[in-house]
DRENVEX-69953 format. One line per field, with one value per residue (C-alpha): residue number from 1; x, y, z; residue in three letters. Coordinates in nm, 3 decimals, decimal comma, always signed. Each point is the difference from the previous one (the first is absolute). Last residue first. Layout:
residues N
pos = NUM/...
X = X/...
Y = Y/...
Z = Z/...
code = Ala/...
***
This chain:
residues 155
pos = 155/154/153/152/151/150/149/148/147/146/145/144/143/142/141/140/139/138/137/136/135/134/133/132/131/130/129/128/127/126/125/124/123/122/121/120/119/118/117/116/115/114/113/112/111/110/109/108/107/106/105/104/103/102/101/100/99/98/97/96/95/94/93/92/91/90/89/88/87/86/85/84/83/82/81/80/79/78/77/76/75/74/73/72/71/70/69/68/67/66/65/64/63/62/61/60/59/58/57/56/55/54/53/52/51/50/49/48/47/46/45/44/43/42/41/40/39/38/37/36/35/34/33/32/31/30/29/28/27/26/25/24/23/22/21/20/19/18/17/16/15/14/13/12/11/10/9/8/7/6/5/4/3/2/1
X = +10,162/+0,294/+0,284/-0,176/+0,009/-0,347/+0,061/+0,260/-0,178/-0,287/+0,157/+0,110/-0,344/+0,046/-0,222/-0,255/-0,110/-0,146/+0,276/+0,071/+0,018/+0,062/+0,334/+0,208/+0,294/-0,159/-0,036/-0,284/-0,037/-0,206/-0,348/-0,085/-0,327/+0,151/+0,069/+0,347/+0,190/+0,257/+0,152/+0,093/+0,171/+0,036/+0,270/-0,030/+0,262/+0,124/-0,234/+0,144/+0,357/-0,037/-0,234/+0,004/-0,204/-0,052/-0,120/-0,091/+0,013/-0,246/-0,025/+0,099/+0,191/+0,236/+0,154/+0,115/+0,131/-0,079/+0,224/-0,190/+0,050/-0,330/+0,057/-0,133/-0,109/-0,130/+0,210/+0,118/+0,344/+0,196/-0,237/-0,024/+0,365/+0,068/-0,253/+0,128/+0,374/-0,145/-0,132/-0,363/-0,187/-0,351/-0,282/-0,403/-0,171/-0,416/-0,040/-0,221/+0,068/-0,066/-0,320/-0,014/+0,359/+0,194/+0,347/+0,301/+0,347/+0,292/+0,301/+0,375/+0,258/+0,345/-0,062/-0,395/-0,082/-0,386/-0,184/-0,388/-0,332/-0,287/-0,368/-0,301/+0,024/+0,250/+0,341/+0,255/+0,368/+0,047/+0,356/+0,164/+0,321/+0,042/+0,296/+0,018/-0,036/-0,005/-0,032/-0,192/-0,085/+0,181/-0,160/-0,330/+0,041/-0,013/-0,358/-0,343/-0,017/-0,223/-0,153/-0,081/-0,211/+0,052/-0,194/+0,183/-0,195/+0,197/-0,118
Y = +10,709/+0,224/-0,255/-0,232/+0,193/+0,159/+0,026/-0,244/-0,216/+0,020/-0,134/-0,290/-0,042/-0,056/+0,275/-0,108/-0,298/-0,275/-0,267/+0,150/-0,328/+0,002/-0,222/-0,234/-0,140/-0,364/-0,071/-0,032/-0,307/+0,083/-0,068/+0,155/+0,265/+0,282/-0,249/-0,068/+0,144/+0,261/+0,040/+0,317/+0,106/+0,356/+0,173/+0,374/+0,144/+0,241/+0,122/+0,345/-0,188/-0,367/-0,267/-0,370/-0,209/-0,337/-0,215/-0,339/-0,283/-0,277/-0,380/-0,060/+0,304/+0,171/+0,325/+0,300/+0,320/+0,307/+0,309/+0,324/+0,357/+0,144/+0,370/+0,276/+0,180/-0,016/-0,179/+0,229/+0,112/-0,254/-0,292/+0,061/+0,039/-0,304/-0,191/+0,109/-0,094/-0,377/-0,076/-0,082/-0,311/+0,004/-0,105/+0,007/-0,084/-0,005/-0,059/-0,210/+0,073/+0,355/+0,052/+0,223/-0,068/+0,091/+0,000/+0,105/-0,114/+0,162/-0,249/+0,049/-0,312/+0,123/-0,050/+0,037/+0,330/+0,062/+0,248/+0,055/+0,062/-0,003/-0,098/+0,006/+0,358/+0,102/+0,010/+0,096/+0,009/-0,218/-0,057/-0,303/-0,121/-0,364/-0,164/-0,352/-0,301/-0,393/-0,314/+0,173/-0,265/+0,171/+0,312/-0,123/-0,013/+0,424/-0,024/+0,068/+0,119/+0,200/-0,152/-0,021/-0,184/-0,019/-0,120/+0,135/+0,016/-0,047/+0,159
Z = +11,107/-0,131/+0,038/-0,177/-0,358/-0,141/-0,334/-0,082/+0,265/-0,202/-0,293/+0,196/+0,135/+0,384/+0,062/-0,252/+0,285/-0,228/+0,017/+0,362/+0,198/+0,321/+0,126/-0,136/+0,196/+0,087/-0,357/-0,181/-0,246/-0,306/-0,106/-0,349/+0,084/-0,198/-0,283/-0,169/+0,299/+0,015/+0,367/+0,148/+0,361/+0,124/+0,214/+0,067/+0,233/-0,272/-0,265/-0,029/-0,086/+0,005/-0,012/+0,104/-0,243/+0,043/-0,315/+0,085/-0,262/+0,032/-0,010/+0,325/+0,165/-0,207/+0,118/-0,225/+0,128/-0,174/+0,134/-0,054/-0,140/-0,173/-0,121/+0,174/-0,206/-0,368/-0,275/-0,292/+0,036/+0,224/+0,003/-0,396/-0,066/+0,175/-0,168/-0,343/+0,107/+0,121/-0,364/+0,109/-0,003/-0,029/+0,302/-0,017/+0,312/+0,025/+0,361/+0,229/+0,391/+0,029/-0,116/-0,273/-0,148/-0,298/-0,028/-0,281/+0,051/-0,201/+0,096/+0,058/+0,084/+0,112/+0,405/-0,034/-0,133/-0,016/-0,219/+0,092/-0,145/+0,244/-0,034/+0,261/+0,169/-0,220/-0,042/-0,305/-0,035/+0,366/+0,095/+0,086/+0,168/+0,100/+0,224/-0,053/+0,247/-0,023/+0,217/+0,259/+0,300/+0,268/-0,048/+0,035/+0,376/+0,001/+0,206/-0,094/-0,359/-0,216/-0,275/-0,358/-0,248/-0,362/-0,305/-0,279/-0,373/-0,292/-0,334
code = Unk/Unk/Unk/Unk/Unk/Unk/Unk/Unk/Unk/Unk/Unk/Unk/Unk/Unk/Unk/Unk/Unk/Unk/Unk/Unk/Unk/Unk/Unk/Unk/Unk/Unk/Unk/Unk/Unk/Unk/Unk/Unk/Unk/Unk/Unk/Unk/Unk/Unk/Unk/Unk/Unk/Unk/Unk/Unk/Unk/Unk/Unk/Unk/Unk/Unk/Unk/Unk/Unk/Unk/Unk/Unk/Unk/Unk/Unk/Unk/Unk/Unk/Unk/Unk/Unk/Unk/Unk/Unk/Unk/Unk/Unk/Unk/Unk/Unk/Unk/Unk/Unk/Unk/Unk/Unk/Unk/Unk/Unk/Unk/Unk/Unk/Unk/Unk/Unk/Unk/Unk/Unk/Unk/Unk/Unk/Unk/Unk/Unk/Unk/Unk/Unk/Unk/Unk/Unk/Unk/Unk/Unk/Unk/Unk/Unk/Unk/Unk/Unk/Unk/Unk/Unk/Unk/Unk/Unk/Unk/Unk/Unk/Unk/Unk/Unk/Unk/Unk/Unk/Unk/Unk/Unk/Unk/Unk/Unk/Unk/Unk/Unk/Unk/Unk/Unk/Unk/Unk/Unk/Unk/Unk/Unk/Unk/Unk/Unk/Unk/Unk/Unk/Unk/Unk/Unk
***
């Protein structure tokens, strides 16, 4: 079992764009989503996975990931996944010893951009770039599973 410790932030400027070293389009859909647990299918390029996450505080999550055949993932997204799907571009930015994943949402969540950082401990110190805004780690509105239920465009 893997425990993921992730903190999530809004951004206060577009200055991060000049630091991006890689970007990839992600499409994901939820097979099941509850208060604390979500099961999703994600396609990233020609790679697909099934992911199960369980959290009670928004920062610490039990996370399980399993590879899926791409055709199975496409079928699950097309025929089984709850709507709307999450469509986003993930931009990668390295700062110090950490990797920032900056998700720029499309479709029903267009206009939303959040930055996430995975840490070894919730209190681990990290460099806070000038483009980093308000922390929303425990705000359920920004969880992808919630965005698939209550899209940003409807806030």
